[in-house]
C-alpha positions, 0 to 999 in steps of 0.5 A, a space after each residue: 497488545 492488551 485486549 479487554 475484557 470485552 475483547 476477550 468475551 467477543 473472541 471467546 464468543 466468535 471461537 465458539 461459533 461454526 467455522 462458516 459463521 466465523 468465516 463470515 465475520 471475518 469477511 465482514 470485518 475485512 470489508 469494513 476495514 477496507 471501507 475504513 482505509 477508503 475513507 481515509 484516503 478520501 480525506 487526504 490530499 489530492 496529491 497523496 491520493 494520486 501518489 498512492 494510485 501511482 504506486 499502486 500501479 508501479 508495483 505490478 509494472 515498473 517503469 523503464 526509465 530512460 537515463 540517457 539525459 543524465 550521461 552528459 553529467 557522468 565522467 567520460 570513459 573514452 578520455 575525450 573531454 566533453 565541451 558544451 
């Protein structure tokens, strides 16, 4: 990715600041990025928001899915014929 002259000047200026000030700028930029992401989510449909929230919840606590309902679609291992 190419950076412009303005971006180079900004990076140079930030690089010359004390570490504490650099950290403040980083924290503020992360805050702005988070706000922007939340604003973008508000522009999406309610389904996509619900899906995003669901996926975040599932990351920490995966679902235990009971697959017994699908057992009748599987081939019987006992050799017995399965009739409805």
